[in-house]
Structures are given as structure tokens and as C-alpha cells.
C-alpha positions as CSV (number, residue, x, y, z in Angstrom):
1,X,107.2,94.4,89.1
2,X,105.8,91.1,90.4
3,X,103.1,90.3,93.0
4,X,105.7,89.8,95.8
5,X,107.2,93.2,95.3
6,X,103.8,94.9,95.4
7,X,102.9,93.0,98.5
8,X,106.2,93.9,100.2
9,X,105.6,97.6,99.4
10,X,102.6,97.4,101.8
11,X,104.8,96.3,104.7
12,X,106.2,99.3,106.4
13,X,106.5,99.9,110.2
14,X,104.0,98.1,112.4
15,X,102.5,96.4,109.4
16,X,105.8,94.6,108.8
17,X,105.9,93.5,112.4
18,X,102.4,92.1,112.1
19,X,103.3,90.2,108.9
20,X,106.5,88.8,110.6
21,X,104.5,87.5,113.5
22,X,101.7,86.0,111.4
23,X,103.6,84.7,108.4
24,X,105.2,81.6,109.9
25,X,102.1,80.1,111.5
26,X,99.9,80.8,108.5
27,X,102.6,79.4,106.2
28,X,102.7,76.1,108.2
29,X,99.0,75.7,108.1
30,X,98.5,76.7,104.5
31,X,101.5,75.1,102.8
32,X,102.6,78.4,101.3
33,X,106.1,79.9,101.8
34,X,106.6,82.6,104.4
35,X,107.4,85.2,101.8
36,X,104.2,84.5,99.9
37,X,102.2,84.9,103.1
38,X,104.0,88.2,103.9
39,X,103.3,89.4,100.3
40,X,99.6,88.6,100.7
41,X,99.4,90.4,104.0
42,X,101.3,93.4,102.5
43,X,98.9,93.5,99.5
44,X,96.0,93.5,101.9
45,X,97.3,96.4,103.9
46,X,98.2,98.2,100.7
47,X,94.6,97.7,99.3
48,X,93.1,98.9,102.6
49,X,95.3,102.0,102.5
50,X,94.2,102.8,98.9
51,X,90.6,102.3,99.8
52,X,91.0,104.7,102.8
53,X,92.5,107.4,100.6
54,X,89.8,106.9,97.9
55,X,87.0,107.2,100.5
56,X,88.6,110.3,102.0
57,X,88.9,112.0,98.5
58,X,85.3,111.1,97.8
59,X,84.1,112.6,101.1
60,X,86.2,115.7,100.4
61,X,84.8,116.1,96.9
62,X,81.2,115.6,98.2
63,X,81.6,118.2,100.8
64,X,82.2,121.0,98.3
């Protein structure tokens, strides 16, 4: 499993559409490839999702 496949895992549904719209302009400005930008955006969305779940579990555990 490489970094691109992890990033691509975070791109589902509306997140993939956002990445598609943003990848080309960011790639042109940054000098990176489109798929690298998409993978970075996907990794960001994946990390945010994990943080959301972790915080929800912490709140649930603290409520008991």
C-alpha cells in the first residue's frame, strides 16, 4: 500500500468531485501531478474523518 492508494481511499462521493475540481489548478501552480494532488486531498479528507470518529468516541466514553 503506497501513499497514493491511501489518499485515493479518502475520495468517495462529493469528496472525489471536490478533488477533481481542485486538482488541475493546484497541480499547475505547484508543479505536482494531478494524481499527487488528488491523493493529498484524499489523505486530508481521510485524516479529518478519522479525527471526527476519534472525537466522537472520546465524547461517548466521557459521557458514561
